[in-house]
C-alpha positions in Angstrom: -24.6 25.3 -19.8 -21.5 23.3 -20.3 -20.8 21.6 -17.1 -17.3 20.9 -17.9 -16.6 24.7 -18.1 -17.7 24.7 -14.4 -15.0 22.3 -13.3 -11.5 22.8 -12.4 -9.2 22.3 -15.2 -6.8 20.0 -13.4 -9.4 17.8 -12.2 -10.9 17.4 -15.7 -7.5 15.9 -16.8 -7.4 13.1 -14.1 -7.1 9.7 -15.0 -8.1 6.8 -12.5 -5.2 4.8 -11.3 -5.0 1.2 -12.1 -4.9 -1.3 -9.4 -5.1 -5.2 -9.0 -8.2 -7.1 -7.5 -10.2 -7.0 -10.4 -12.4 -9.8 -9.1 -15.8 -8.1 -9.4 -15.5 -7.5 -13.2 -14.6 -11.3 -13.4 -17.5 -12.2 -11.3 -19.9 -10.3 -13.6 -18.5 -12.4 -16.2 -19.1 -15.8 -14.1 -15.5 -16.5 -13.7 -14.3 -17.7 -10.3 -10.7 -16.9 -9.7 -7.7 -17.1 -7.3 -6.7 -13.7 -6.9 -2.8 -13.1 -7.0 -3.2 -9.6 -8.0 -4.1 -7.8 -4.6 -1.4 -8.2 -2.1 -4.0 -9.2 0.8 -3.4 -11.5 3.9 -4.5 -15.0 2.3 -5.8 -16.1 5.5 -8.6 -13.4 5.2 -9.8 -11.3 8.3 -9.0 -12.1 11.7 -11.6 -14.5 13.5 -12.2 -11.8 16.3 -12.8 -9.1 13.7 -15.6 -11.3 12.4 -17.0 -11.8 15.9 -16.8 -8.2 16.6 -18.8 -7.2 13.7 -21.6 -9.8 14.2 -21.7 -8.7 17.7 -22.0 -4.8 16.8 -25.0 -4.6 14.3 -27.0 -2.8 17.1 -24.7 0.2 16.4 -25.8 0.9 12.9 -28.7 3.2 13.7 -26.1 5.4 15.5 -23.6 7.9 14.2 -20.2 6.4 14.7 -17.6 8.3 16.9 -16.2 10.9 14.3 -13.0 11.1 16.6 -12.6 7.3 16.5 -11.4 7.5 19.9 -11.5 3.9 20.9 -9.7 2.9 17.7 -7.0 5.4 18.4 -6.6 4.0 22.1 -6.1 0.5 20.7 -3.6 1.4 18.1 -1.6 3.6 20.5 -1.1 0.5 22.6 -0.4 -1.9 19.9 2.4 0.6 18.1 3.3 2.4 21.3 2.5 6.1 20.4 0.2 8.5 21.9 -3.7 8.9 20.5 -2.5 12.4 19.7 -0.2 10.9 17.3 -3.1 9.3 15.1 -5.5 10.1 12.5 -7.8 7.5 11.0 -8.9 7.2 7.5 -11.3 5.6 5.2 -8.6 3.2 4.3 -5.0 4.4 4.0 -5.8 6.0 0.6 -8.1 8.6 1.9 -5.2 9.6 4.3 -2.9 10.0 1.2 -5.5 12.6 -0.2 -6.2 14.4 2.7 -2.3 14.9 3.4 -1.8 16.4 0.0 -5.1 18.5 0.3 -3.8 19.9 3.5 -0.3 20.5 2.7 0.3 20.8 -0.9 -0.9 24.3 -2.7 -1.2 25.1 -6.2 2.0 24.4 -8.1 3.9 22.8 -5.0 6.3 20.1 -6.2 6.2 16.7 -5.0 8.9 14.1 -5.4 7.8 10.4 -6.0 10.1 7.3 -6.9 9.3 5.4 -10.0 8.1 2.4 -9.9 5.7 2.8 -6.8 2.0 3.2 -5.8 0.2 5.1 -8.4 -2.3 7.0 -5.7 0.6 9.2 -4.6 0.7 10.6 -8.0 -3.1 11.0 -8.4 -3.2 12.9 -4.9 -0.6 15.3 -5.9 -2.4 16.1 -9.3 -5.9 16.5 -7.6 -4.2 19.1 -5.3 -3.0 20.8 -8.3 0.7 20.2 -7.7 3.5 19.3 -9.8 5.5 15.9 -9.9 9.1 15.3 -10.2 10.1 11.4 -10.4 13.2 9.9 -9.0 13.7 6.7 -10.8 14.9 3.6 -8.9 18.3 1.9 -9.7 18.5 -1.1 -12.2 17.8 -3.3 -9.3 15.1 -1.4 -7.9 16.6 0.4 -5.0 16.3 3.9 -4.1 19.4 5.9 -5.2 19.7 7.9 -1.8 22.2 10.4 -3.0 20.1 11.3 -6.2 17.0 11.3 -4.2 18.4 13.9 -1.7 19.5 16.1 -4.4 16.0 16.2 -5.8 14.5 17.2 -2.5 15.4 20.8 -2.8 12.4 22.7 -3.7 9.9 19.8 -3.1 7.1 20.3 -0.5 6.5 16.6 0.0 8.6 13.7 -0.8 6.8 10.1 -0.8 8.4 6.9 -0.1 6.9 3.5 0.1 8.7 1.1 2.5 8.6 -2.1 1.6 8.0 -0.4 -1.8 5.2 -1.6 -4.0 5.5 -3.3 -6.6 9.2 -4.1 -5.9 8.9 -5.7 -2.1 12.0 -4.0 -1.3 13.0 -2.3 2.0 14.8 1.0 2.2 17.8 0.9 4.7 16.9 2.4 7.8 20.0 4.7 7.7 19.2 5.8 4.4 15.8 6.8 5.4 17.0 8.7 8.5 19.5 10.6 6.3 16.7 11.5 3.8 14.5 12.6 6.5 17.2 14.7 8.1 18.1 16.4 4.8 14.5 17.1 4.1 13.9 18.8 7.2 16.6 21.2 6.4 14.8 21.9 3.2 11.5 22.3 4.9 10.3 19.2 2.8 7.6 16.8 4.5 8.6 13.1 4.0 5.4 10.7 3.6 6.5 7.0 4.3 4.0 4.4 3.4 4.4 1.5 5.7 1.4 -0.5 4.5 3.4 -3.6 3.7 5.6 -3.4 6.6 3.8 -5.9 8.9 4.8 -8.5 6.7 8.5 -8.0 6.8 10.5 -10.0 9.1 12.6 -6.7 9.5 9.7 -4.7 10.7 11.2 -3.7 14.1 14.7 -2.5 12.6 12.9 -0.9 9.5 10.0 1.1 10.6 10.4 4.7 11.5 7.6 5.0 13.8 9.7 5.5 16.9 11.0 8.7 15.0 7.7 10.6 14.7 8.3 13.1 17.7 12.0 13.6 16.9 11.5 14.3 13.2 9.1 17.1 12.9 8.5 16.6 9.0 7.8 12.7 9.1 4.5 11.4 8.5 3.9 7.3 8.4 0.9 5.7 6.8 -0.3 2.2 8.0 -3.4 0.1 6.9 -5.9 -2.5 8.1 -6.3 -3.6 4.5 -3.1 -5.9 3.7 -1.9 -7.4 6.9 -5.3 -7.7 8.7 -7.4 -8.7 5.7 -10.2 -5.9 6.4 -9.9 -4.7 2.8 -13.5 -4.2 2.1 -14.3 -2.3 5.3 -11.8 0.6 4.1 -9.7 1.3 7.4 -6.2 2.9 7.6 -4.3 5.6 9.8 -1.4 7.9 9.8 1.1 8.6 12.6 2.9 11.7 13.0 3.6 14.2 15.6 0.7 15.8 17.2 1.0 19.4 15.3 0.8 17.6 11.8 -2.2 15.4 13.2 -4.0 18.2 14.6 -3.8 20.2 11.3 -4.9 17.2 9.1 -7.9 16.4 11.7 -9.2 19.9 10.9 -9.8 18.9 7.2 -10.8 15.3 7.6 -14.4 14.8 6.7 -16.6 13.8 9.7 -17.9 10.2 10.4 -15.3 8.8 7.8 -15.0 5.5 9.6 -18.1 3.3 9.9 -19.0 1.5 13.4 -18.5 -1.9 12.0 -15.0 -1.2 10.5 -13.9 0.3 14.0 -14.9 -2.5 16.0 -13.3 -4.9 13.6 -10.2 -3.0 13.6 -10.0 -3.0 17.3 -10.4 -6.7 17.5 -8.0 -7.4 14.7 -5.2 -5.5 16.9 -6.3 -8.1 19.7 -6.1 -11.2 17.5 -2.4 -12.0 18.4 -3.1 -16.0 17.4 -4.2 -14.6 13.9 -1.0 -12.5 13.7 1.4 -15.3 14.6 -0.3 -17.6 12.0 0.2 -14.9 9.5 3.9 -14.4 10.1 4.6 -17.9 10.1 2.5 -18.4 6.7 4.1 -15.5 4.7 7.6 -16.4 5.9 7.4 -20.1 4.7 5.4 -19.1 1.5 7.7 -16.5 0.7 10.6 -18.5 0.8 8.6 -21.4 -1.3 7.4 -19.1 -3.9 10.9 -17.3 -4.6 12.3 -20.8 -4.9 9.6 -22.1 -7.4 9.2 -18.9 -9.5 13.0 -18.6 -9.9 13.0 -22.2 -11.3 10.7 -21.2 -14.3 12.6 -20.5 -17.5 12.7 -16.8 -18.3 11.7 -15.5 -15.0 13.8 -12.9 -13.2 12.5 -12.5 -9.6 12.9 -9.5 -7.4 13.6 -10.8 -3.7 10.8 -9.4 -1.6 10.6 -8.5 2.0 6.7 -8.0 1.4 4.0 -10.4 0.6 4.4 -10.4 -3.2 6.8 -10.6 -5.9 7.7 -8.4 -9.0 8.7 -10.6 -11.9 10.7 -9.4 -15.2 9.3 -12.1 -17.6 10.9 -10.6 -20.9 13.2 -13.6 -21.5 9.8 -15.8 -21.9 9.1 -13.9 -25.1 5.7 -13.1 -23.6 4.0 -9.7 -22.5 2.3 -9.0 -19.1 -1.0 -9.0 -20.5 -0.4 -12.3 -22.5 0.5 -14.2 -19.5 -2.3 -12.4 -17.5 -5.0 -13.7 -20.1 -3.5 -17.1 -20.5 -3.7 -17.7 -16.6 -7.5 -16.5 -16.4 -8.0 -19.5 -18.5 -6.9 -21.5 -15.4 -8.7 -19.2 -13.0 -6.0 -17.3 -11.8 -5.6 -13.5 -11.7 -2.1 -11.7 -11.7 -1.2 -8.2 -11.7 0.1 -6.8 -15.2 2.4 -4.0 -13.9 2.7 -2.2 -17.2 0.8 0.8 -15.8 3.5 1.6 -13.1 5.6 4.4 -14.1 9.2 3.1 -14.8 8.2 -0.5 -15.7 7.2 -1.7 -19.0 4.9 -4.7 -20.6 7.5 -7.3 -19.6 6.6 -6.9 -15.8 4.1 -9.0 -13.5 3.3 -9.1 -9.8 1.9 -11.8 -7.8 0.7 -12.1 -4.2 1.8 -14.8 -1.6 -1.2 -17.1 -1.0 -1.6 -20.5 0.9 0.6 -23.5 -0.1 -2.2 -25.3 -2.0 -2.9 -22.0 -3.9 0.7 -21.0 -4.4 1.4 -24.8 -6.0 -1.6 -24.1 -8.2 -0.2 -20.8 -9.5 3.2 -22.5 -10.1 1.6 -25.2 -11.9 -0.5 -23.0 -14.1 2.5 -20.6 -14.9 4.5 -23.7 -16.0 1.6 -24.9 -18.4 1.3 -21.4 -19.7 5.0 -21.4 -20.5 4.8 -24.9 -22.1 2.0 -23.6 -24.3 
């Protein structure tokens, strides 16, 4: 028996997506690092979330609520939607894959910007769909007119807002125009707002208020980035009740563990933590933008998120070289060569605390001098 002959052909051809956050591999090599490669809240998880976990160990012998009722109620109050507009996932990545499994049939086409988060592509390929890419402009913006032209014949169009790895927001009116034109073509619009919580323009940029008026709109949110519950794996989707009902039929049972659920509920209630995060990211975004831009050869893309994309071609070094040299200083950054639409001259760095950001800048300057 040849096991590979029994598997689906399109599954056998899949290759894993590359991400940041390679801290475990480095720990195995006994290297302690400051991780600037993963775009996570530098403050870690909210204190109230940790307390909630400590007080909920008694729940471990029981099955969790497969419907995540309590968490849906907490989220509904937090963002102002009905619990019927919510689906909970084991990290936002599970929801990306669930969405494509539900709505994409064999050979259906998806439209994906380039560069952007790689798991959209992986989810489409896993569902045996086909992909058309829409390259960003030279300054990494969505070419709205071109994107709309390519929507015809597409089942799902993906957008990340703010985009990863660029950190740029899509103008609100452009988004509405895309959603409106897509609805006329029976195209679903999947908007990933995982990094929206970090943006000072969140209230005027998020499409959550449009989920019931735009029947083809689905929005992704996460507890991974802003709330720092990365290892607990918890995210959620927001859409009209019909979309949510259909997706819920395909969701695996008990996908959210009991400790993740209580931590997420507590995180939403920790307003002191949220306020502290807003202040930190705003101050350090300005600081890092200024300092990174002063390094010779660095072309920094202004960001509305908690990270920066940097073109380093003028330094004469490639991303993998800078990454390797920085590891000698105990600093891990993201080599962006794996992003479709970028090359070996792009790196991405996350925003951390002032002391850590100063160490990053100091280490980068030493690498450049060497």
